N, C-alpha and C positions, 0 to 999 in steps of 0.2 A: 806463671798463672796470670800475673797482672798484665804482662805484655799481650798474652793470648786475649784476655778479656778486653783490653783496649783495642786491639786489632778487630775483634768481633763487634765491638760497639761502633767502631768507625765504618765497618762494612754495612751494618744495619742502617746507619745514617745515610750512607751513599744510596743503599736501596730505597729507602723511604723518600729521598729527594730525587731519585732518578738520575743520580750523578754517575754516569757510566764511566767517564774518564777517571773519576776518583776510585771507582771500583777497580779498574785495570792497574791503576797505580798501586793500590794496596795489594792486588795480586802479586805484582813484582816485588813489593816489600815482603810478602810471606815467603817468596822464593829466596830472597836475600837473607832473611834471618833464619832460614831453615825450617819454617813452620808450614811449608806448602803441602806436606803429607799429613798434617793433622786433621783427622776426619771432621772434627767439630768445626774447625775454621773453613775446611773445604765446603761443608754443608752451608755455612753462613755465606760464603763467597758465591756459591751456587745460587742461593736465594737472592743475593744482591744482584747478580747478573740478570736473573729472571724478572726481578722487580723493575729493572731499568729496560726491560723489553729486549735484552741481548740475547736471543735464543741460540744464535750461533755460538757466542762465547760460552754459554752454558753447556752446550752440546760438546764442544771441544774439551771443556774442563772435565766433563763426565767421562768421555772416552779416553782421554790422554793422561789426565793427572789423578783421578780418583781411582786408585787401584783396588780398594776394598770398600765399595760403597755398602752402606747399611740401608735398613728399611727407610730411615728418615731421609737419606740421600735420594732414594727413589721416589718417595712421596713428594719431596720438594720438586723433582723434575717432572713428575706427573702433573702436579699442580700448575707448573709453568706451561707445559704443553697444553693443558686444558684452557688456561687463561688466554693463551695465543691462539686458540682455535684449532690446535693441531691434535684433535682427539684421536685420530688414528695412531699417532706416535705414543699417546698416553695409554691407549689400549695395548699396543705392542709391548711397551715397557711393563705394563701391569701383568701381562701374560707370562713374561719371562723372570718376573721377580721371584727369587728363591724363598722369600718369606714376606708375608703380608700381615699388617696389623689393622685395626679398625680405621685408622686414618687413611690407609691405602684404598679401602672400599669406599670411604667417604669421599675422597679426592675424585674417584671416578664418577661416583653418583652425582657429585655436585657439578662435575664438568658436563655430564649428560643434561643435567637440569638447565645449566646456563646456555647449552646449545639447543635447548627445547627438544632434546630426544628423551622425552619423558618415559616412554615404554622401555628403552633401554635402561634408564635408571631404576625402574621397578624390577627388571629382570636381574640386574646386578644385586639389588637387595635380596631377591630370592636365592641367588647363587651364594651370597654371603651367609644367609641364614642356614642353607643346606651344608655349606662347607664346614661350619662349626668352629673355624679357627680363630674367629673374632666375635666378641659379643657387641651388639649395637649399643651406641651411646646416644646422648641427646641429639647430637648433629645428625647421626644416622636417621633418626626418626624425623627430624625436620626435613631432610632431603627427600625421604620416600613419601612423606605426607604431602609435601608441596607437588611432587610428581603425580601422585594419585589425584590430588585436587585439580591439577591442570588438565588431566584427562577426564575428570569427571567419572572416575571409576567407582561406581556405586557398590559393586560386589566386594571390592577390596577394601574399602574404607572400614567396614565393621571388623574385618580380620585384623587390620592394622590397630584398630582400638583394642582388641584383645591382647595383642603383643604389648601395646602401650601400658596396660594394667599389669601384665605379667612382669615386665621389667621395672614397673613402679616409677614412671617419670613424672607422676602427678606432682605439681609444686615447681617444676622447672618451667619458667614463664615462656621460654622460646618453643618448647615442645607443646605446652598448652595452646599457645597462639597457633602453632602450625595444625594442631588437632582441630580447633574450632574452624580454621580457615578451610581445611580439607573438607569437613562436613557441609560447610556452607557451599563450596563450590560443587560438591557432589549432589546438592539439592536437599540435603537433610537439615533444613534450616531450623525446624522445630527442635530437633535433637541437639544441634549446635547451640541453640538458645539455652537449653537446659544445662549443657556443659558450661557455657559461658557464665551462667549464674552461680556456678559452684567455684568459680575461680576467685580467689581472695582479692588478688590485685591484678586485674587484667591489663595487659599493655595496650598502648594506644593502637598498635597494629591489630591486636585482637579485637578491639572496639571497631575498628574500621572494617574488619572482616564481617562482623555482625551487620554493620551498616549496609555493606554491599548485599548481604543476603536478604535483608528486609526490603531493599529496593528492588531486587530481582524477583522475589517470589510473593511478597505481600503488597506490592505497589508503592508508588512514590509517597503517598500520604503517610503511610506507616514509617517509611524511612525518614520523612521529615520530623515526625514526632520523636523517633529515637535520636535524631541528630540534634534536636533542640534540648533533649534531656542529657546529652553527653556532658560529663563533668570536665572532660579534657578533649580538645580538638587539635589537630595538627593541619598542615596545609593538605595532606592527603584526604582528610575527612571533608574539607571544604571542597576539594577537587571532585571527590566522589558524588557529592550532592549536586554540584553544578552539572557534571556530566549526566547524572541520572535525570535531572529536571529537564535538560536539553533533549535527551533521547526519548523522553516521554511526551515531547511536545510542548512543555511548559517553558518555552524558551525565554520569555520575558522574566519569569521568576528566577531562572538560572542566572540572567545578567544582573538581576536585583541582588542575588546572593554574592556575586562578584564585588558589587559595590559595598555590601555590608562587610564582606571579608576585608576589603581595603580599609574600611572605616575603623575596623577593630584591630588594626595594626598587623594582620597576618600577611606576610610577604607573598606576593603572587609569584609563582614559578612557571616554568615553560608549559607544564601540564594545564595549569590554570588558563594561561594565554591561549593554548591550543583549543581547549574546550569552549572558551569564551568567544574566540574568533569564529569557531564553527557555529556556535549559537547565533552570532550576528549574520553569518551566511544564510542560515535557515530563515531568519526574519528579513533577509535582503536589506539590513540596516547598515548602510555604508557609513553613516555618521558615527554610530557607535564604534564600528570597526576601525575607523580612522583614529579615533581616540585611543583605542587599545594599541594600535600600531605605534602611535607616538610613545605610549608608555613602555611598550616593548623595547623600543630603541633606547629609552632613558634607563631602563631597569636591568636589561640583560646585556652582559659583555659581548655575547654573540648569539645571533639568531639560530637556534638549532633547526634542523630539517623539518621537524614536526610543526613547529610554530610557523616556519616559512610556508609549508604546505597549506596550513590553515589560512594564512594571509592570501595566498594565491587563489584559494578556493573562495574566499570572501570577495576578492575584487572580481574574479571571473564571474561568480554568480550574480553580482550586482551590476554587471555590464561594463565594468572598468577593466577591460582586458589589457589595455596598455600598462596600467598599474601592476596587474598581475604579472605581466612579462618582465616589468622592471624589477619587481621583487625577485623573480626567478633568476634573472641575469645577474643580481647582486650576490647570489649564493656562491660561496667558494666550493662547497661540498653538496652537489645535487644528489639527492637519492631518488630511487624509483618512485617513491610516493610523490615528490615534487613534480616529476615528469608527468606522472598519471593524472595528477590534479589539473595541470596545465593543459594536457590533451583533452580531459574531460571539459575543461572551461571553454576551449575553442569549439568543441562539439556543440555546447550548450547554446552558443550564439551562431550556429549554423555556418561555422568556418571549417567545413569538413576537409577541404584540401589543405588548410593550415594544420589541422590536427594530424593528417597523414604526414605532412612535412615534419612536424615535431616528432612523431614516432620514429621516422627515419633518422632524425638527428639524435634522438635518444639512443638508438641502436648504434650509431657511429661513436658516440661519446662513451656509452657504458660497456660497449663491446659484448652485451648481453641482452637478452630480450626478457622483459618483465611480464609475468602472467597477467597482472592487473591492468597494465597499459594495454596488453593485447585484448583482454576482455572489454576494456573501455572502447577501444577502436571498433571491435566487433559490434558493440552496442550502437555505435554511430552508423554502421552499415545497416543494422536493424532498422533505425529510425529513418534512413534514406531508402530502404528497400534495395540496397546496392548488393545484390547477390554475387555479382562478378568480383568485387573486391573482397567480399566476405569469403569466397572460395580460395582467393590468394592467401588470405590471412589463415584460413584452415590448413593450407599447405604448409605455411610457415610454422604453425603450431605443431604439425606432425614432424617437421624437420628438426625443431628445437626441443621436442619432447614435452611442450607445454599442453599438448592435448590431454595429458594425464591430469592436469589441474582442474579441479572441479569447476571453479568459477569460469575458466575459459570454455569447458565443454557446455556449461549451462548457457553461456552467451551464444554459442554456436547453434544449440538447439532452438533457442528463441529466434535467431536470425533466420534459420531455414524454415521454422514454423510459420513466421510472418510472411515469408516470401512464398509460402504454399508448397515447399519442398519437403513434405512429410517423410518421404523415404530417406532422405539424408538426415533429417532430424532424428528419426528412430535409429539410423545407423550410428550416429554419434552417442545416442543414449546407450545402445546396446554395447558399444565399444568401451564404455566407462568402467574401469575396475572398481571405482568407488563412486556412489551416488548419494547425494544429499536430498533433503526434502524439496529443495528448489528444482532439482533435475526431474523428479517425479511430477511435481506441480506443473512445470513447463510442458511436459508431455500431455498431461491432462488438459491444460489450457490450449495447447495446439489442436488437439482433436475436437475440443468443444467449440473452437472458433469455426471449424468447417461443418459443425452439426453432427459429428459422429460421436454421439453420446455413449454408444455401446463401447466403442474403443476407449473413450475417455474413462469410462467406468472400470474397464479391464486394468488400466494403469492404477486407478485409484485402489482397486481391490488387491493389486500386487504389492502394495507398499507395507513394509513392516511397521513403521511409525508414521503417524500423521500429525500435523499440527493445525492450528485454526485456519492458516492460509490455504492448506490442502483441501480442508473441508469446505471452505469458501469457494474454492475454484470449482469443485464438483457441484456444489449448491447453485452457484452461478450459471453453470452450464445447463442445468435442468431448467432453471427459471428463464434464461435467455432464450431457450428453444421451445418455450411453450409447455414444458412438462412440469407445470407448477406442483401438481400433486406429488410427483416423485421427488421434487425439491423439498417439499414440506416434510416428506417422510425421511429425507436426508438429514433435515434439521433435528427431527426427533431422535435419529441415531446418534447425531452429534452430541445431544444433551446427555446421552448415556455414557459418554466417554469420560473417564475420571481425570485425564490429563489434558483435556482440551476445553477451553472456555470460549464460548462465542464472543466475538468482538464486534466493533461498530460496523465492519464490512459485512459481517453475517446479517445483522439487523437491516442494513441498508438493502441488501439483496432480497431478504424476506419480505420487506415492505413493497419492494418493486413487484414481487410475485403476487402479493395480496392485491395491490392495486390493479394488476393486469386482469385477475379474474374476479375482482370485486368481492374478495373474501372478508367480510365485515367482522364476523366473529373472531376469526383466526387473527385478523389484524389487531383486535382488541387484546387478545392473549398475548401477542408478541409485544404489544405496548406495555403490558404488565411485566414482561421479562426484561425489557430495557429499563423500566423503572426500578426494578429489583437489582439490575446490574449496575445502576447509576449512569446509564448511557443515554437516557431520554433527552437530556439537554446537550448532548454532544451535537455540534452543529450539523454534521453529515447525517446523523440518525434522525435528528429532528426534521431536517429537510426532506428526507425520504418519508418520514411519518406524515408530514404536512401534505406531500403529494399523494400518499396512500389514502388519507382521510378525504382529500379533494375528489380523487378518482372513484372513491366509494360513495360519493354523493353527501359526505358529511362535512360540508364547508364551515359550519360553526365550530366543530371541533378542530378543524385545521387552523381556523382563526385563533382559537384559544391557545393552541400550542405555539403558533406564531408569536402571539403577544408575550408568551412566557419566555421566549428565547432571547437571551441577552446578546451574545456575540453574533448578531445576524451578518452573513455574508451575502454576495449577490445571488447565490443559489437560493438562499432562504426567500429573498424578496421575489425572485423569478417564480418560485414554487407557489407563493401566495397569490401573486398577480395572475399566474396561469390558472390557478384554481378558480378565482373569481370569474375569469374569462370563460372557462369551461361551463360555469353555472350561469352564464348569461348576465352576470352582475358587473356590466361594464363600468358603471360609475364607481363601484367599489374598487375595481381594478385600476381605474384611472387615479382614484384618490391614493391608493397604495403606491402607485408608481410615483405620484408627486411627494408622498411622504419619504419615499426612498431617496429622491433627489434632495430634499430638505435636510435629511440626516447625513448627507455627504457621501452616500454610497454611489458608485459610478456604474450606470447601467450598461449591459453589454448587448450583443447581438440578440441574445434570447429574450432579454428584458423587453426589447422593442417588439419582438414577435408576440410576446404575451399581451402587452398593452394594446397593440393594434388589433390583435384577435378579439380582445374584450370590446374594443370600440365597434368592431365589425358585428359582433353578436348583439349588441345593443343599439345599433344605429346612431352612434355618437360621431357624426361626420366631422363636425368642426374639431373636436378633440383629436380624432385620428389624423386629420390634416396637420394639426399643430405638432403632434408627436412625430409624424413622418418627416416633417421639415427639421425639427429640433435634432433628430437622430444624426444628420450629416452636419448641420450648422453648428450644434453645440458639442456634440460628443465624437465627431469625426468618424462615424461608423457608416460605411457605404451600404445602402440597402441591398439585401439579397433577394433571391427569387421568392422566398417565403414572405418577406415584407411586402413585395409588390403584390403577391397573391392576396394578402390581407387587405391591402388598400383597394384592389379591384372588387373584392368581395364586399367591402364596406361600401364603396361608392354604388356598386351594382344593386345591392340590397336596398339601398336608400332611394333607388330610382334614378341615380345619376349615371345611366348607362353610357352616354356619349363620353362623359369625363372619364369613366373607367376605361373605355376603348382608347381614349387619347393617351391615358397613362400607359397602357400596354404598348402603344406606338413609340412612346418616348423611353421605353426601357433600355438600359444600356447593354443588356444581354438578351439572348433569344428567349422569348416567353416559352414556358413548358406547358405541358398538358394541363397541370394543375392551375395555372394562371387563366388559360382559356376556359378551363372547366368552371372556374369561379364566375366568369362572365356569363357562361352558358346557364348556369344555375339562376343567376340574377334575371337573365332573359326569360326563364320559365315563370319566375315570380310576377314579372311585369308584362308578360305576353308579348314580347318583341320577337316575332318570328324571323324577321329579316337579320337582325344581329345575331340571333341564336344559330341561324344557319352558317354565318361567317365564323363564329366561335367554334362550332361543331367541326366545320371544315378544317380548321387549324388542328383540332384535337385529333381528328382522323389522320391528317397528314403526319402527325407525330407518331402515329402508330401506337397509341396508347392501349394497353391490353385491358384497361379498366372498363368495365361494362357500364359504369355510371353515366358517362356522358352520352353514350348511345341511347340508353333508356330515357335519359332526360329529353333528348331531341325527338325520340319517338312519342314521348308524352306530350311534348309541345305541339307536335303535328296533330296528334290525336284530339287534344283539347280544341285545336283550331278547326277541327273537322276535316283535316287533311289525312284521311285514313290510308290512301295510296302511299303518300310520302312516309307515313309512320311504318307501314308494311315494308317499304323500301329500306328503311334503316334497320329493321329486325332482320331483313334478308342479308344486309351488309355484314351484320353481326355473325350470322350463320356462316356466311362465306369466309370470314376472317377467323372462324373458330372461336369467337368470343362468346362466352357464355355469362348469362346474368349471375351475378354473385348471390348465392343463396343467403337469405336472412336468417340469423340465429339470435335468439335471446336466451339468457341464462340467469339464474338467481340461486342464492344460497339458502337452503332450509335444513335445519338440524344437521349442521356441519356436512351436508352433501350438496354438490352443485347440480341443479337440474337444468337440462338444455332443451330448448324447444325450437322447432322450425315450423315454417308455414305448412299448414295442413298436416300437422304432426300426428302420426299414429303410433309412434314408438314408445311413448311414455305409458307406464303401467296404469296410470289413472286417466288415460285419455278421454274415456267415455264421460267420467264424472266432470272432467275439466270442460269438455265441450257443453255438456248440460248446464254447467254453471255459467259459461259465457252466454249461452242462449238466454238464460234467465236475466243476466245483467243487460243484454241487449234489449229485452222486453221492457225492462225498467227505464232505460234511457230513452226508449221510443215515447214514453209519456212526457219527456222533457222536450220533445219536438225533433229528436234525431230521426232521420229518414235514411234507412239502408239503402246504399247506392246499388245500381245494377252492376255488381263487381263479381269477378270470378270468385269461387269458393275460397281460393288460397288468400284473397285479401280479407274476407270475413274472418278467416282464421289465421291472420298473421301472428308471427311468433310472439310479439309483445302482448297481443290480446290474450293469448293462451297462458302467458306468464302471469299476466294480471289476475286472471281467473284462478290459477293455481295458487297464487299468493294469497288472495282472499280466503281460499279454502284452507290453507296450511298455517297461516300466521295469525297470532292473536290480534284482536281489533285495534289495540293501542300501538301496535308496531308498524312503523312505516315500511312499505314494501319496495325493496331496491331491486332493480332490474337492469341488466347490462344487454346492450344490442350492438351487433357489428356494423349495421348499416344506419343510415339516417332514417329517423321515424317518419312514416308517411302522414299525409294530412288526415286521412280518415282515422288512422290509429290515434293521432294526436286529439282529435275531436272526441273520439269514443272514450279515451282514458280520462279526458277532463270531465266528462258527464258522469263516468263511473265514479270518479272521486266525490262528486256531488251526491250521488244517490246512496253511496255506501259510507260516506263521511270517513273515507280512508285517505291516507297520504301515500302517493306513488313517487319514487325517485328513479327516473329512467336515464341511464347514460347511453346515448346512441353513438354513431360513428363520428359525430361532430361535437356534441356538447351535452349538458345535463338539462333535464326537464324536471321541475318539481311540481307535481300536480296535487292541488288541494282545494277543496271547496268549489270545485267547478272551473278553476282557472289554472293557468300554467306560468311558472316563473319567467318564461321566455317572452310572455306577452304576445304570443302567436308571431313572433318575429325570429324565425330560425331558418 
């Protein structure tokens, strides 16, 4: 017995140390002393071989030397197969075992879990339960609960809880931990929390499970509160919070937690470094990342592939592609993640040919194609609209079988959709054996992009489950294509869903819709929703709300929200400058632009469009020239067509017509119809017939379908008494099939949008509206207004009808907001100024160019529009 025990101890030592030569030597010793047939020592030797990774030695021992294997022998061999990744051998051995015990079942279930074959693990547990030859133990429940949690199987979790109570495993810390973790992963966080509160001494793993649950379902703030209250934390606790903060966009806080973790003496591991480096990549913080890289080199004996991938991503995203390649080349073991990150990095910096080269090199070295690398390269084709290479990659997917991978199919759908090949996009979609929310959303987006809202809605209605992204896609489709009312109905339906919560994208889309139709009251309601959801000061939401307020004529509310916003980005500044410009508040626009510069914010292309437009609407010629020069000289932004158009408009309106013409002649690109149209409009204001003819000639040569330029020239000729020339322009319009754009005005009254057009007879209150307008015209006649000899349609222009209806329908204290699709005419402008005086009412009219605030007989534009 003493010799047997000594040999067994020696074999265990060899196994724990991985000493294969020692195990083989002891095997020979067993044969020498005549103990080679002792089952106990045979099992110990078998375990030693498997612990050393010598699967062939173990197989040979089992087949040749162990004549009477027992259940322990088979369990040891099964465990070895599972650990070596030979699950098919483990399954085959399990099936031919003459007798099994609970360890046999547990070994197979554990192997399935390690191989991420969770469903097979659950099915094995069901078979065990039905066979009745073994009762489950604590390890059994740990295995099956982990598999259930990994699958998020909400239906099975309560059944496992019933068995847990039946076999009375309460009090076993491992099973309690697995139980709580299962319910967290299945989404039953409230119930998991109640179970957790009943555990007398919860393990740190159990506490970490609750931390993950709080972060996932209750938000990061709730998770932080729980984290700070934890009596005990390990490196996993810290890593969870760092990852959760980073994923929720609070990247700086995540990095701050890394510093605190280090200060408190918690040793950073590879997971910490991976999360931290990913956070640096999101911030594009190369300095932080380099410091962490140096610490990785000092702290870790060897950089694992995940840390390496995070380093590659950091350098690639920060534009240091040489450093990314250097890290990649230093790796001894390159995994598919490292390759994919490097390919993605090269795509980001428009090295498409390099990414293709890397992909081919990856195929040569790995001898296998990775689905994520394929999806990344297909995304590169998507960005370049390279349908030819995309089709080749599609063929490669079909040959390799990767077309069955959801991530690959989704990338193919997006590629075909962007390239306008909806037939192939739908073919890929219909060929998918399994689809996720991204698949459905991609098809919704594809059809909404071409304006086929009906087809997009068919896909939306065909979904079994939807998330906020799907709802946002459908909502955006309606708003984008002018179906704002349907979009707002979609939002109401979204609010009725229990499992879907509107996010910042939802509100940004809604504010855009409200801005387009001037829905003031609805905009206020949605503002209330964002306040309740805690999203009103989210930068993107606030920016959209500022734009909505501005486009609805409420510039003071836009300014208040802008002033409240702390983390202003360039979009915030642009929104406010644009708002002031649209309202004719050029001096405020210029001041805000100067404030932007003084705060260190860097203006972009849009910033200069906004400030130049503001200068144009207010006649700030010197300021406009200064900004136009600063644009290239200080910020290195080349002026585009829209900037030149603003400058031509600015100079022309101010009467500097020759200077405006000289600027057009010096443009580095061919002037568009919009540029010549700006000069033509200025010529009308200042009565320059000769230059107007030249500008109009260029507009007509460009074959612009817009009727505005034709009507302007006809009006110029008419005002100059050249009726024949005016008639000739109108004939030219008829010959080209160009029709005058009809003028529409609309306003919101009692949550309903009322639309008017010139000489409108469709409104149910048309008679009362016209009578009211005639009454108002009589009143302003006493102030000196003389009705011009105009056609009837001008007397009843759409904005005049809207003004009359607003006075009839809205209380005296309420400003009347009106939207108009075309530029307001001079007669309407004069009439509404006078009506604001005789009625003591305020009118806010947004025409096709800008806002006009009429009050007490004057307009905010100062008659400069």
